[in-house]
N, C-alpha and C positions, 0 to 999 in steps of 0.2 A: 383786516385780519383774517386769516380762514382757520380755520382749523379741517388738520386734518386726518383722519378718522382710526386709517391703516398703514399705523406706522406705530404699533404691536410687535409682529414676529412675521415671519413667515401664512401663519391660518391657517386651516385648516390640511389643506393641499399637502403643506410641507406637512405634518405630522402624517399622517396616509403614508406621503411613499416611505419616509420611513421607518414604520410598521412594516411595508413590506416589504425592503429592503433585510428588515427582520428579518421577517418570516425565512422569508429563501436564501438568507445564512446558515440559521435551521436547519433544514430543510435539508440541506446543500453537507452538513454538517452531520444528521442522523445519519446523515449515507457516507455518509466516505468515511468519519472515526472508529467505524469497527473491524472494515476491509483496511484501512491504515493499521490497527494493532493485530490483526493476522498478518498479515505482511512482515511487519518487524517484528513479530514471535518465528519466520521461516527461517528470515534472511540472519537469525542468531540460527539457528537449527545449522546451518551452512555452515554460518561466522564457527562454530561447535565441531563441524564432524570436516572440519579441512583442518582446526586447530586437530585431532585425534588420529588424523590420516595415519601416518603411523604402527598403530596397535588396530586401527578398522581396513580392513576391504572395501575395494569400489563398491558389492553389491551393496556391504553394508552401513557403505555412509546412505546409496542409494535408500537406504532401510529406513533405512532414519528421516534423507530429507522428507520424504511419500508418507510416513505415520505423520508427521507434520499434517503434510498434505492434508490430508487422514480427515483430522481433529478438527480442524481448519476450513475446511469446506473449500477449500482457494481452486477454482482451478487447473494446476500443472499436471502433466504424464507424464512420464517414465521418461520421454523423451523430451525431453522441457527441465530434462537433469542432464548435463555434461559433465562431469567426469577430467581431467586428463591431470595424466603424472606425467614427468621432462627431470630427469636431473640431479634428483633427491627435493620434489619440488609438487605441490599437488595444488592446482586451480580445479575449483564445481561454482557453473551459475550455473542458475534457474530465469529460463527468461520463459515471462507469459505473460496473458493480458488477461485484467477485473472487469467482466462487463460490470458496470452501476445504473442503472433504473430509477431517472429521474422522468419527475412526470412530465410524456410529451416526448422525451429522447433518451434512449441509451448512452453512457459514454465510458468512451470504453480502457481503463487506466491503463500501463504496460506499465510490469515488473523487472528489473534484470535485479537479481543477487549474486555480487561475484566476489570470491574468499583467495587468498592463495596467501598456502605456507610452502616454511619448508618439512619436508617431513620430518621426524627427531629417532 
C-alpha cells in the first residue's frame, strides 16, 4: 500500500497565489474607489443642473458643474461641458478621461455624463 503525502491541498503555492490576487484587488480598489465617488458626485450635479434648466441659464449651469470639478479635482475643462437647448429640452454632456496611476502603467478611465430633461 502506497501512502500519498501531498493530498492535503494546494500547499504554499496556492496560498501565495491567493495573497497576490488579494493584494492586486486591494490596490485596484484603493485607486479606483475615490475616483468613482468623485465621478458620481459630478454626475449628480450634471443631472441636478439639467433639472433646474428652467431657472438657470447656460452660464450658471456651466459654473455649477465647473465648481464641482474644482472641488473634486477631476480633469475636466470648460470645453468638455456641452449644453444644448432645443424645443423645450436641455441636454448636458460632460466627457473626459481620468488618468489613474498604477504601478507600471497609467489607465485612462473614460467618463461621459449625460442628462436630458424637459425645460419647465
